[in-house]
Steps between C-alpha positions, in 0.01 A plus 500: 500500500708190448278311743193600299653364179602185680147453634355556154740245354399244764131566434550464123693177556226365729233588245697320226540190715129491574413546134732220387366267769138573407571429133656173607190419709276551196710264289517249785124508549429409139754216500787670312759411763810570294359840403428564868854399594639770268316778685570350842870498418482871416334566834760285677789700349351818646408344834665176608216415737391157614157559343640582156746213522218259589294619204785444254551148639132408474477633144801306374401188697147494359637592158719187528823694459660314789853619430394864547283403797799326664713812450257720694416227751869484588486873569193458723613200707836666559315811625635739237218752517441835669233416758598497866280193549729225368239223507328367189215260422599136547343415162803661333717222643270255325522696173878515532504121534308461174693767312835339589384153398416638155836676471683177585593575862302221661730442799500870591123507445446254786646753745207729425249218519645413841466864610142506372392200706694600811340846493165320502609293800504178297769230486715470191787254451722661237733199476210266432348752257825515304508120475139501378567763235808313377296179472222680311754659265625160387303386199219270610540171308123455518446783248606590149401856405525663157403843372208478258498701178150611591686776684549836329687820582200596713372359828347155450372301796208306645521208253221241498509215249173349377543227238737631233452865596665720762315799639708768668514867601716749311551872436659434160445718194243305304405486134190713534652813350225737606509375858878510508521859382211656682421280800573627848845422636583402856714790623726282713625299198393713202370178349141387442290390795517129582279278286426128478637314197473150364743312276532147363814316606679172433602236755795716609278804565649670197293723276300317237313811391454868571397624845146638481352758735168371633181693436330778692298262715828402664723803447420857594672831427693465829702219662373141461659180642574249662237246399371157597265259319251246625549134402261529203685806370184708459541723808788741551588687821694822440694758701416844363551867582179639645318725252160644418339304218335803344818690418783256589639747753693360789342488846719653770451451873531770765879466496512548125580134428359324197403168651505158331181294511402147404272441202348201327434450129295216353550359149176449308500390135880534494477867605624627837226717648559823688671426831299568816650606832473233770246584771726460807744768376503814717599823328754613762726196451681325217431140392727332248661184361204260500542123482216249496542149643455207263160414647389862472404518867754759616634820351834616642632854460725766658362804678599783733160507672471577870563218742803358322851459636637787291582589141314259274367174643357195327130429550238269360125507455273200464326481161151360553308282255264786422792721397499713816809558713577464868684742727876543441714286732859594584743205482669620820864508614587157361491666157482876550755742647503875568636547147378394155340166417369500144445291185337192658456186295344172614625186326284200412626330817381799705844642589526879518771677301546871563756780488616693806773741604426442868697177544868421478593437139722607215360853487184700423209271410580129526265216409402264784277197521286413802400131488134421557430264790192381684558794734534759225814652355823433685831687524598647159807372314723730293546351151854638475700547180447473205135599559594777743763770456609824677225679300121460497384146421127444496176380332590130480243260352501135392337368182596134554615291792861616468502790251414862548572867445606792717614861465818670613674838479848344527613671180491824695308664213150357484283205600550186291317171474692180574391139460615228738504124536487349846733200493462376858263481795478846646281456805574256779165341576627289790742599772703246696404561862670344802334364813641390835360350821702579812476423870349799684754474784824383339436647152642181354360349181262215577549152360213295360336829404180510299380806314186581309430803280132589474381731222178652378181358653697256715657312211811306600781621274790307652561236768822326596680337793876470521695313765811715489507854633511761226311753290206423274501678161166539326431682168192722549313752289404842633209445739404477867574173679503325837813314612430214743789319664561235765777266605595205713376563856401858409170681476354608168538867409385718213554845350339688214738638238489680168710430191560826313840428347839367608522450877860479619433384858314174569155488651543353849260336744626459857315225686501376855593147598205280588695300763820577686768235528395430861136474391592250232693294757212502746247415228706197408547391859133542588365388164302822449299560185632782277161663479470533879662844485218627281217309668596567863796742520486528883516121545784486245690770686472317832598163357805634316632725774837363612503686830492254790267361610355403163138441408408149388188340366348183652185350357397837355564691823783746567724466803796701621770234521638600839777296655374292793394696810623283785348481844643313789306203621184596685577875457367778275755777540687608178850357504794724408578303186138540385505875556744533207257315275202711612700819444538398130127428485420843643722661234311310230166618636624858514611473134163364389248695702216345301566149640256360757610191683383222731740347755430131544674336799533124554634273776647151490292196583615465855244596761122505494305727262358702791855596583643543145229731359546775761878458467490551125264796540742661741791439261300661213414793726866539599599514132222752432609721789862495383407615151272775632784610723710534180249748355262278304136615501312242715198518267709333231567185706281218622627214715375160606631196685418152366664285767619172353202459263698574178834319531758505222628160606261239638620343823302177565470447872732792551786311341702794342857605523587833660566644156155391380338653808684826424356505143150470640570772759485786247338828393368570144426839343222487242437807283128569512503818292732701277 
């Protein structure tokens, strides 16, 4: 009997848990996250499951009660729940990171950010991240930021200044008594739906009149805002909750989500006409936070459409002259992450400002700027304090070269509008880049180095030669370039490189020497032209080879400068001392298998020609046979005897010394092909 009562009690408890959780789901679905959290907490008390714990966390996190979210996140990440499976979604590490930054535990928060990235298999340097956060926390001297009294006790954000008026989005209680009392309330805040307001301001962005809710052409009975104007101020792009025009009822998708779409209103005769939904908007996705470039040619916005990196990404569409729109283009991983990128704004100089919680910052949404370059937007820069804070900071716009507005939730209560003055140059347009030319073999820096930097369409950006060895430093904007370098007695080399920001390491070209030290020596000795190596590299190689016997040039012909091959008088056998010389010649021919050669043998002037010619032919043949015996292909060698017809020293009437006769009694080795 006791077991039956126990079973009934368990069943009743289970039914209660399910009922509380379902009530929470209904509140969560309609955007009342704090209301949902109340019911999820009741379910969690009855069943401390991972599912109920996760629901409480999500409700408080989306309801921006980060202190409560951190309390339950601590319970989850420390595995204080009933389930046997102790794992949990890695995204909760990311949420814990954000929740702790808001509650002032930034150092501890980085532990969870490190865990988040490591669980994804990505590198994360916590020490470097801590240094970055500390630097961002220090007030940026390039900005002065002040809270504007445009702000109310409600949420005010999305400020855009046009002339002496600021237009913004707010859920404030307005002066239209009937609307205030009887209009629909947004259940999540119990305040009116967001509307677009306008107010006149002074030079300090302080109120100079009453904030006025814009008319029905701009505002609807649901959420409206952010907005963006064209340069003429007669076209307004609007984010708006999707609804049916006939009865102003919200449009819900298959998942029960009321999407946000982009609309456009046109001002005619000082009246804003009914806003029309933009044609590229697809009903199953949200499109929000429009911003139009100064020239009106591109409309940027945030969307969760398919094909993005995750969360909300920033896209643009081309606005054609006929008013039609191109296909949405995702800005890619340079800008977007797997988390939220929202509130884009393009300055007059073309730089992209946006808010994201997917990059290292001070917490939640931080405002970044991605400088525009000839290659598109480059790596985003966190603006740091005082623009950013541990809370949400977003919807930054400029209304002059160095003045602007942004919104922040740093009060911890609501969104407020701040004005700022930029007091210094924010974006580095040129980056000092270093270049070196080194020897390919020794890796030593080359003296008398010359470098050239070639930019777009072959334009020479920089050229310089310096005698001393060292590094060249060149300031360059973000672009693609070619680095060309050469040096004394070194070939020219080149590499393509890309400037995308600060480059710590130098760009290096390693080049080969044109001439070795031995080549330089031989060139000087033999008076060789420097361009011979390019014009006839084989001839250059033979003439500069220091291996004995060397190749020499005589009257345009090449000869192997073999030491004298001596023959005894009236004999043609190879003497022992000449064998050593011919052995060196054979080694040379083996090294250069492309050489073809002619052996030319000569006698002295003693004896008749009929005797000397056959003698010289026999001596040439003896030399030929010796070389063939040493392994030289016989087809490579010709030989011929000239008798005494080509003396080196003339001997009139045979009057020569023995030494002069020996000079005439010689063999020559002409290179006939190489």
